[in-house]
C-alpha positions as CSV (number, residue, x, y, z in Angstrom):
1,M,85.4,69.0,48.6
2,E,81.9,68.3,47.2
3,L,81.3,70.0,43.9
4,H,77.9,71.3,44.9
5,V,79.6,73.4,47.6
6,P,81.1,76.6,46.1
7,L,84.9,76.6,46.0
8,V,85.1,80.1,47.3
9,Q,82.7,81.2,50.1
10,A,83.2,84.7,51.5
11,H,80.9,86.1,54.2
12,D,81.0,89.7,55.6
13,L,84.6,89.8,54.3
14,T,86.4,93.0,55.3
15,R,90.0,94.3,54.9
16,K,91.0,97.6,56.4
17,W,94.1,99.3,57.4
18,G,94.3,101.5,60.5
19,K,91.7,102.1,63.2
20,G,88.9,104.5,64.0
21,P,87.5,107.2,61.7
22,H,90.7,107.3,59.6
23,A,90.8,103.6,58.8
24,Q,91.1,102.8,55.1
25,L,88.8,100.2,53.7
26,G,90.0,97.9,50.9
27,V,87.1,95.4,51.0
28,D,83.9,96.2,52.9
29,R,81.6,93.4,54.1
30,V,81.7,91.4,50.9
31,D,79.5,88.2,50.5
32,L,80.5,86.1,47.6
33,N,80.4,82.5,46.3
34,I,82.4,81.2,43.3
35,G,81.8,77.7,42.0
36,H,84.0,74.9,40.9
37,G,85.2,75.3,37.3
38,E,83.8,78.8,37.1
39,L,85.6,81.7,35.3
40,A,84.7,84.8,37.3
41,S,85.9,88.2,36.5
42,I,86.3,91.0,39.0
43,V,86.1,94.4,37.5
44,G,86.1,98.0,38.8
45,P,88.0,101.3,38.7
46,S,91.3,101.9,40.5
47,G,90.9,101.8,44.2
48,S,87.6,99.8,44.0
49,G,89.0,96.9,46.0
50,K,89.2,94.3,43.2
51,S,92.9,93.5,43.7
52,T,92.5,93.4,47.5
53,L,89.6,91.0,47.1
54,G,91.7,88.8,44.8
55,A,94.6,88.8,47.2
56,L,92.3,87.7,50.0
57,I,90.9,84.8,47.9
58,A,94.4,83.8,46.9
59,G,95.6,83.8,50.6
60,I,98.3,86.3,50.0
61,D,96.6,88.8,52.3
62,T,94.4,88.2,55.4
63,P,91.0,89.8,56.2
64,S,90.4,92.1,59.1
65,S,87.1,90.4,59.8
66,G,84.5,88.1,58.3
67,S,85.0,84.5,57.1
68,L,86.6,83.1,54.0
69,V,86.4,79.4,53.0
70,V,88.3,78.2,49.9
71,D,88.4,74.6,48.9
72,G,87.0,73.6,52.3
73,A,89.6,75.4,54.3
74,R,88.7,78.3,56.6
75,I,91.7,80.3,55.5
76,D,91.0,83.5,57.5
77,S,91.8,81.5,60.7
78,L,95.0,79.7,59.5
79,S,98.5,80.6,60.9
80,N,101.0,82.1,58.5
81,D,102.8,78.8,58.1
82,R,99.6,76.8,57.5
83,L,98.3,79.4,55.1
84,A,101.6,79.2,53.1
85,Q,101.2,75.4,52.9
86,W,97.6,75.7,51.8
87,R,98.4,78.3,49.2
88,G,101.2,76.2,47.7
89,R,98.9,73.2,47.1
90,T,95.6,75.0,46.3
91,V,96.2,78.2,44.5
92,G,98.1,79.3,41.3
93,I,98.7,83.0,41.1
94,V,99.4,85.0,37.9
95,F,100.6,88.6,38.2
96,Q,100.6,91.5,35.7
97,D,104.4,91.8,35.8
98,F,105.2,88.1,35.4
99,H,107.6,87.9,38.4
100,L,110.0,85.5,36.6
101,I,113.5,85.0,37.9
102,P,115.7,86.5,35.2
103,T,118.6,84.1,35.7
104,L,116.5,81.0,35.4
105,T,115.2,79.5,32.2
106,A,111.5,79.2,31.5
107,A,111.6,75.5,32.6
108,E,113.5,76.3,35.8
109,N,111.1,79.1,36.7
110,V,108.2,76.7,36.4
111,A,109.9,73.8,38.2
112,L,110.7,76.1,41.1
113,A,107.0,76.4,41.9
114,V,106.8,72.6,42.3
115,Q,109.8,72.7,44.7
116,F,108.2,75.4,46.8
117,A,104.8,73.5,46.9
118,D,106.3,70.1,47.8
119,R,110.0,69.7,48.6
120,T,109.7,65.9,48.5
121,V,109.2,66.0,44.7
122,R,112.4,64.8,43.0
123,R,114.2,66.8,40.4
124,A,113.3,64.5,37.5
125,E,109.6,64.8,38.3
126,R,109.9,68.6,38.7
127,S,111.4,68.7,35.3
128,D,108.8,66.5,33.7
129,R,105.9,68.5,35.3
130,S,107.6,71.8,34.2
131,N,107.9,70.6,30.6
132,E,104.3,69.3,30.7
133,A,103.0,72.7,31.9
134,L,105.0,74.6,29.3
135,D,103.7,72.3,26.6
136,A,100.2,73.1,27.8
137,V,100.7,76.8,27.2
138,G,102.4,76.3,23.8
139,L,106.0,76.9,24.9
140,A,107.6,73.5,24.9
141,D,110.1,74.7,22.3
142,K,111.2,77.6,24.4
143,S,111.7,75.9,27.7
144,R,115.5,76.7,27.8
145,R,115.2,80.4,27.1
146,L,115.7,83.0,29.7
147,P,112.9,85.5,30.4
148,A,114.7,88.3,28.5
149,Q,114.7,86.1,25.4
150,L,110.9,85.8,25.4
151,S,108.2,88.3,24.4
152,G,105.9,89.8,27.0
153,G,103.1,87.4,25.9
154,E,105.5,84.4,26.1
155,Q,106.7,85.5,29.6
156,Q,103.1,85.7,30.8
157,R,102.5,82.2,29.4
158,V,105.5,81.0,31.4
159,A,103.8,82.6,34.4
160,I,100.6,80.7,33.7
161,A,102.6,77.4,33.3
162,R,104.1,78.2,36.7
163,A,100.6,78.7,38.2
164,I,99.2,75.5,36.8
165,V,102.2,73.2,37.4
166,T,101.1,72.4,40.9
167,R,97.7,71.4,39.6
168,P,95.8,73.8,41.8
169,R,92.0,73.9,42.3
170,L,92.1,77.7,42.0
171,I,93.9,80.3,39.7
172,V,93.8,83.9,40.7
173,A,95.1,86.2,37.9
174,D,95.5,89.9,38.8
175,E,95.6,92.0,35.6
176,P,97.4,89.3,33.7
177,T,96.9,91.1,30.4
178,G,97.7,94.6,31.7
179,S,101.3,94.7,30.3
180,L,100.5,93.0,27.0
181,D,99.3,94.1,23.5
182,Q,95.7,93.2,22.6
183,A,96.5,90.1,20.6
184,S,98.7,88.7,23.4
185,G,96.2,89.6,26.0
186,H,93.5,87.6,24.2
187,E,95.8,84.6,23.9
188,V,96.4,84.8,27.7
189,F,92.7,85.1,28.4
190,E,91.9,82.0,26.2
191,L,94.5,80.0,28.1
192,L,93.0,81.0,31.4
193,A,89.5,80.3,30.2
194,G,90.5,76.9,28.9
195,L,91.6,75.8,32.4
196,T,88.0,75.7,33.6
197,G,87.4,72.7,31.3
198,T,89.4,70.6,33.7
199,G,87.4,71.9,36.7
200,T,89.8,74.6,37.8
201,T,88.2,77.7,39.1
202,V,89.7,81.0,37.6
203,V,89.3,84.4,39.2
204,L,90.3,87.1,36.8
205,I,90.9,90.6,38.1
206,T,90.9,93.1,35.2
207,H,90.1,96.6,34.0
208,D,89.5,95.3,30.5
209,R,85.8,95.1,30.2
210,E,85.9,93.3,26.8
211,L,87.9,90.4,28.4
212,A,85.7,90.5,31.5
213,A,82.6,90.0,29.3
214,G,84.0,86.6,28.2
215,A,83.8,85.2,31.8
216,D,81.0,83.1,33.1
217,R,80.2,85.8,35.6
218,Q,81.2,89.4,36.2
219,I,81.6,90.9,39.7
220,A,81.8,94.7,39.7
221,M,83.5,96.3,42.7
222,L,83.0,99.9,43.8
223,D,84.4,101.5,47.0
224,G,85.3,98.1,48.5
225,R,81.9,96.5,47.9
226,I,80.2,94.4,45.3
227,A,78.2,97.0,43.3
228,A,76.8,94.7,40.7
229,H,77.1,91.2,39.3
230,T,75.7,88.7,36.8
231,A,74.8,85.1,37.3
232,A,76.8,82.5,35.3
233,G,75.6,82.1,31.8
234,V,73.5,85.3,31.7
235,D,73.6,87.4,28.5
236,M,75.0,90.7,29.8
237,S,73.7,92.8,26.9
238,S,70.3,92.7,28.6
239,F,71.5,94.7,31.7
240,A,71.4,98.4,31.9
241,V,72.9,100.9,34.3
242,S,70.7,101.1,37.3
243,D,73.0,102.6,40.0
244,E,74.3,106.1,39.8
245,S,77.6,105.3,41.3
246,A,78.1,102.2,39.2
247,A,77.3,104.3,36.1
248,A,80.0,106.8,37.1
249,S,82.6,104.0,37.2
250,G,81.4,102.4,33.9
251,V,79.6,99.4,35.5
252,D,76.5,98.4,33.6
253,L,75.7,95.0,35.2
254,E,72.8,93.7,37.2
255,P,72.5,95.4,40.6
256,A,73.8,93.2,43.5
257,R,71.2,91.6,45.7
């Protein structure tokens, strides 16, 4: 994949449930590019479509129409089996509620992701990669603890280790700080932001506008569409509310073009 080509390229992307006049739209004709090594935050009120868009980008949901290319693969046209294979080697996913297996240690939870992504990797290498990922998130000394023996912030760091252990090109984090206190939330955000230094693209879905403001770019969703955005590196303090509906939802970014 050439670096001048965006890692994520969505065109006319739509996700809806049902048919006819009663169809429910989750994402409505979205056009979006996200670059290599970019930290992009997707914000918006509940029901705005931000989590649906994140799920589409991560390959855990499929669009109803439109095209979606991620890391050179046209994922909207892949079979379920091929999509699962692509997801295992390309995307790391971080959820709000951690989704750790309670009977496995931190190291075992992380190693399991390697096994799912590539069953040819031997146990010793899975263990080495798991320990390396836990060390990267500052939990090398707690690798043998069960999830119940860890704080919420520590459990989320295990989840981040699980997401990065397969060395993916893309991380999609859906409300990763939603269950954490403010201090732990900022630690998790800094860990995610630091991943972009190695060229990993991070898509952060959040309702926390303070955290979102720390991203390279903010993408504001409203009623399934991109209502506003900023270009990477733009000082967001210069933008004012310019759309009545965006103002109602608390969006104060540059109007989308």
